[in-house]
N, C-alpha and C positions, 0 to 999 in steps of 0.2 A: 723696664720696659718690656711690652709684649711683643713676641716677635711674630712677623706676618705671618699668616696661615701660609704652609706649602699647598701647592696645586699637586693633585695626584700624578703619580708617575705614569706615563702613557706606556702600554704594554708593547713588547718587541711584536714586531709583525710575523705571521708564520711563513717564513720565506721557503721554508722546506716544503710545505705543502703546496705551495705555486710551482716549486720546480718539479714536485713529483707529478703534479697534473700536467705539466708540459712534456715531461718526461714520457707519458703516456701517449701523449697527442703526436707528438712529432712522427713516431714510425707510421702513424695511420695516416699522416699527411703526405709522406715520403712515397708510401706503397700506392696511395689514392694517386698523385700526380703522374706517377709511373704508370699505372693502369689506364689513366685517361688519355696517356700518349699512344700506350701499345694497343688498345681497344679501339680507337677510330682508323687505325691503320688496318687491323684485322676486319673493321666492318668494311673497309672500302675491298678487301680481298674477297670476302663472302658476298659482296653485292655485285662483283665483277660480271659475274655469269647472267645473273639477272638483268643487268643493266643492258647486256649485249643480246638478250634475246628480246627482240624488237618487232618479230613476226609473230602471229596469232594463228592459229587453226583450231580445228575439232579433231582429236584423234580416236581411235578405236583399239582398245586394249587385244593384244593378239596372244601375249603370255603373261604368266604370272609367276613371281618370286623367282626371277632370275636374278643375275649379278648385281651389285655386291649383296653378298649376307643373306639373298632370299627378299631383297628388299625393291627389286626392279621390276619396272612394268615395261614390256616391250610394246611398241605402239607402231600403227600406220595412219598417215594422214596425207592430207593432199597439200603441197606448198604453195605459197604464194603465185608461183611461176607455173602451177597448175601441175607440176609432175608429182608422181607419188613419191612419199619418203617414208623412212623408218626412223625411229628414236627410240630413246629409253629413258624412263622418269626414274630418279630415285627418290623412294620415299623413305621419310624419316625413321620408319619403322615398318616392319612386313605386314601387310593387310591383305586380307582375303577379298580382291577385287575381280568381280566375274569378267570371263573372257567375252568380248564383245560389247563391253562398256563404252561409252564414249566421255572421254575427257576435253575441256578446253585448255589447250599447251601454249606456251611461248616457247619461241627458239631462235636460234641465231641462224638468218638465212645464211651466213657466210660459211658455216660450218657443214663438213660433209655428212652424205646420208650415213643414218644410225646414230648420229651423236646423242648426247644427252640433251633432252628437251625439258621443259618445267612445268608445273602447274601449282597450284595454290596448295599449301601444306606439304610440300616436298621437302627433300633434305636440305636444300639450297635456301628456302623460305624460313623453315627451321633455324639454320644456322644464323640467317640475319636476326632472328627474333632473340637467339641465346644471346647476341652480342649486344644488341640493343639493351636486353635486361641486365646485362651485366654492366654497360654503362650507367643504367638507371639506379642500379644498386650500389656502385662506387659514389655516386652524387649524393645519394639519402644518406650512407655511412660517413662520408666527409663533411654533410651539413650538420648530420646528428652529433655526431663526436664533437665538432669544433663549437657548436652552439651550447651543448651540454658543458664543456670544459670552459667556456667563455661565461656561461652563467656562474660556474663555479668562483672563478678567477674574481669576476666583478662584483659578485654577490657576497661573500665571505664577509670582503671588507666593511658592509654597510653595518653588518651587526654591531660594530662598534658604537653604534647610536642609540642602541636599546638601553633602557634602564638597568644599573647593576644590581643584583643580588648576590648575597655571600651564603654560601651552602658546604656542606660537607661534601668530600668525593673520594672516591676509590678507583683505583687505574685497575680494570678487568680486560682479559683478551679472551677473544671468542674465537674457535675453530670451526668453520663450515667447509666441509670437505677439503680442498686445497688452499681455500683462502682464510687468512688469519688477519683479524682487524682488532684495532684497540678501541676500548669504549671507557668512558666515564660513567660511574654510576655515581648519580646525584641524590642526595637525600633533600628532596623540595616539599614544600609546603603541601603538597597534594600526596606524598609518599615518594617512594623510590622512581627516579626516571632514569634511564640508559640512552647515551648520546654516543653514536659511533664517531670517532674522531680521527684524523690524518695525524700519524705518530711525529713525535717530537722528543729529545731526549728529556725533557722536564716532566713527561708521564713517566719515565723509567725511576725518575727521583722522587716520584710523589709517594707520601706515605699515606697507607690506607687511612680513611677518615679526616684527611686534611680539609680543613676550611679555606675556601678559594673565591674569588669573584666569578661572577657568569653575567654576560651581557644578554640580558634577558630572562624571563621566567621560564624553567621548564614545566613549571604546573599548568601553564596555558599557552606557552609559544611553542611552535613546531621547529624553530631553528634557535639555538642559542650559541653564544661564544663564550666558551671558558678561558679563563688565565690563569695558567698554571705558571708558579714562581716567575712571574712579571712576564711571560711569554703568551699570546695569543695561541690556542689551540682549535685549529679550524674544524667545523663539524664534517664530517663527511656522509652526513645522511639526517634524517628529521628525528626528534627527540621519541622515545618510545617509552610507554607505561607499562608494558610486560618486558619480563626477561628476554634478551634476544636468544633466537634458538640456537643450539649447535654446542659445543664443547666450551663452556665458560668457567674461566677459573681467575683468580685473583693473580695479577702480574707480580713477579717477583721486584723488590724495592733495589734499586742498584743507585747508590748516592753518588758514585762517580761516573755516572751514564753519561757519555758524549756523543754528539751528533755522528753520525755515519754517512758515508758517501753514496749516491744513488748508484754507484756500482753494485753496492750491497743490495740496493733496491731491485736492480735488474736479475742479480742472480735469485733472489728470493721469488720473484715472479715470472724468471723465465720457463717455469714448467707449463705455465698455461697456454703458451703458442704452440706447444707440441701437440695439442689436441686439434688443431688446425688442420692437419691431413684428415684425421678421422671424419671431422666434419665437411671438410672438402668433399670426400669419398662419398658420403650419405647424400650430399647436395646432388652430386653427379649422377648417382644411381636414380633419385628422385625425379631429378629433371631430364635424364636421358642426354647430359649435354656432354658426355665423355671426356676425354682426356683434356680438352682445353678448359671445360666447365669446371673440372676438379683442380686445374691449376689457378685459375681465378679466384674461385672460391677459397680455396687455401690462401693464397695470396693477401686475400681480403680480410679474411677471418683470422689469421693468425696477429696482426698486429691489433684488432680491436681486442682480442682474448688480453693481450699486455694491456692496452688503456685502460679496460674495465677496472681491473684490481687496483690501480692508480686513483681512479673516480672513486672506488670504495673506500679507500684510504689502508690499503694493505700494510701490514706492520712487518717491516724487514727484521726485527729483532726478537720477534715473539716466539716461543717455545714452537718448533716444526720448520723454522725458517733458518736455514744454516747460514 
């Protein structure tokens, strides 16, 4: 009696890749939520003087380059009550304004003579603009990181529906600066193709030139889903027809390789957020947003620098990752 045909074994899902992607996203979401609470509070503070400045007048500049730091303009103007008043505009940066120039100003009629008054483009207006831009940047970063991560989590499983081809494959690792990624070198019908992949222990157990199943054809498809030793291996990027740039080497084969925890992933990629203060300092200098701009930029960039290697499929066990 002929035995009934057996159905193909369903590959094991690549759960580690999903956990790695969520590991990268959660710090971004946590920091983003904190900033979305802190920045509106800061916005209310910096807007308060402008909101209180309900009276308007045309003022005449009497002295330039006064305190603070040479950014002040001393003014005289006639108040709403007809009395002559003096005041100071604090500019965002020192400007060469001629004495005798006239400026439209806003002021709080309840403040004493000689208090701060406001004009378009002064330090108070710049502070409001900085906070608003910070809020915009936080929202953009949250939406972008969440959308890219969600697209990866939902899109990779759909590759299971593509036709299966059998190809020989070799596991290689590529170092580009601080980033180390696993790749599969596939011998397709159109020649060698390279696919960046999220790490899994099956990769370390893969002997060079092993024949395996691939959902999709790397000769024509931009995304494929390899199956190594019965386990899906999620691609972390598109198929390439050229050898990836960087220091490429064949990965060592470890027949006893087992999964590693996400703590190892954190240690491997924990160096990337250390670059955040440098980028925050650069942003504060370019934007002239000072200490507040440095703190916000650093807080926002640090989790993004940790999220990016997770999206790119950083290899926690490759040479150079302790």
